[in-house]
N, C-alpha and C positions, 0 to 999 in steps of 0.2 A: 541166737547169736548176738553178741554185744553190738551196740550201736557204733558205727564208724565215726572216728574223730578226725577233724580237719586240722590244718596248721594252726599255730597259736593265734588267737584273737584276743587282744587285750580287753575287749568288751565282754567276753565270755567268762563267767565266774565259776562255772562248774569245775570240779576237780576230776582229773583222770589219773589212772594208775597204769604203769607199764608192767604187763604180766609176762613178757618174754624173758629170755635168759639175759643176764648182764652182758654188756659189751664194754669192757674196760677201755678199749681203744678210744672210744668217744665219750666215756663217762656216763653211759646209760646203765642204770642199775635196776635189777628186777625189783618190782614193788615200789619204785620211786613214784611219788605223787606230784602232779603238775597241775597248774591252774591256767586255763585259757587255751588249751589245745596242746598239740605236739610241740615240744620245745624247739626253738630255733637251732640249737646245736645238733639236734638229731635229724634235721631236714635232709641233709646230704645222704645220710644212711637210709632214710626212707625212700629217697629217689632211687638209690642203688638197689634197694630191696623193698618193694612196695608192701610185702607181707608184714613188715615191721609196723606199719600204720594200723593194722588190724589188732595189734597187741597192746594198743593204748585203749583202755576201756573206761567208761564212767565208774567212779569208785564204788557206786552203789551196786555195780555188777561184778565186783571182784570175786565173790564166792562162786557165782555161776561160771565165770571165766575160768577159774581154777578147776572146776569140775569138767568143763568142756575140754581143757587142755589134756586132762587125764583120760578122756573118753576117746577110744579108738574110733576113727571115722568122722570125728567132728571137724568142722571147718577151722575152728580156732586151733585145734591140735595140728592141723596141716600147716597153718600159718606159723605156728611156733617152731615146728620141725624145719620148715623151709628157711626161716630166719636164722636158725642155728647153724645151718650148713653154708 
């Protein structure tokens, strides 16, 4: 399972990618890339639905995350489905 990402840290230079479904209401787009953790504008949504935090993965893990979302029974698929509802 992909590594859990924390809130934005300006000292963190790793890129992460959001693999969940787009949420137009807050401007969170599927496959958007961020630097320094989960973006500030998404923090309220993450607090309301903690599963969203699991859908931000290191960009190096994108291919594995996409496979996990498609695989029935995977934790990432469960987070994806919970976040969509």
